[in-house]
N, C-alpha and C positions, 0 to 999 in steps of 0.2 A: 517281302512279309512271307512267304511262303517257305525260306529257306531258313529265316527266324523263328516263325513256328515250330518248324520242325525240329531245329537245336534247343529251344526253349523245352518242346516235351520230353525230348530225351532228359535233359536237366532236372527237370519235375520228376520223369522215372529214376532218374539215381537218388536223389532228395525229395521224396513225397511232400517234406514241413519247409522248404525252399520256398519261401514264399515269392522273392523276387521274381525267380524263373516263370511261377503263376501268372505276377502281374507283365511279364514280356510276354508270355504266351498271350496273355489277353489283348494285349499292344497290337497281336502281331494280326490276332482274328479281327481286329476293330479293323486294321489295314487294312484285310482282304474282303471288307464289306461281311463279314460275320457277325455284328453286333450282340444280336441274344448270345450266342455262346461265350462272347468276352463277356457280355453282363453277368451269364450263370458264374463264370469263374472268379470274376471279381465281387459278387458276392460271398461265392463258397471263403475267399480270403480274408474279406469284411468281418463274417462269421469267427474264424480266427483271432483277430486282431480288429475289432470296433471303431480303431481310434488311430487308425494307419491312415494320413491323410493323402496320399499318392492316389491310395484303393479310391476313399472316399469322391477327389476329385476325378477322378474316370467316370463314376457310376454315377456321379452329377452330370455330367457330359450324355452321358448313354442315357438318362431320365429326361433332360433337355431334347435331345433328337425325338427321344417318343412324344415329346409335349405335356409329358410330364413337370411342370414347371413349379407346383407345388415341391414336389419329390426332390426336385433340384437342387430348390433353394435349401429344404433342410440338408441334404449332404454338403450342401458349402458353405454353411452356418455350421456345420461338426466340423467340417476343414477349419475352418474361422477358429473355431475351439480350441482344436487342437495346437493352436501357437505356430502350427507348422505350413505357413501360405509358401513357403519357399519353394514348395514342390509343383508350385500352377507354372512359374515361366518352363521350365525342363518339358512338362508334360502337353503345353501348347505346340511345342515343335512335332509333337505326336498326332497334334489333332489333322486332319483335313481340313482344307481352307475353308469348307463353306461351314463346320464343324468350330472351326477357333471362331470365325465372325459371328455362328450364334451365340457363343459362349460369352465373348466379349461386348455383343450388344445386349444381351441379358444383366451379364454384369452391371455397364453403364448404368441401365433403367432401374436398375435395384439400387444404386448408389444413389442416383438422383431422386428415389422415391425417401430414401434415408434421410438425405439433406434437405428434403422439400418438410 
């Protein structure tokens, strides 16, 4: 993760408008346990493109980790409204095991609540 972070930072320096490099940088920060910095970086990316599903999904996880269930739900609903839920599966590979379980459990209980 530290090497990926350094590479992503260099890519951002080369092209400050490159959103993919910013997301890669946020993923590396998350892997290194620097969730607050990752959150700030993703929030900045979201302010530039408010309908970017991969950014919304990552922010949803970070909100759930903080215990902000309502905010996490709102972000997940925005992901669904974009129509690009295909981003969720690759993102799950980035999540740490405990966070993957948190997201799966949360989504499972939300789905059950909707079905009821």
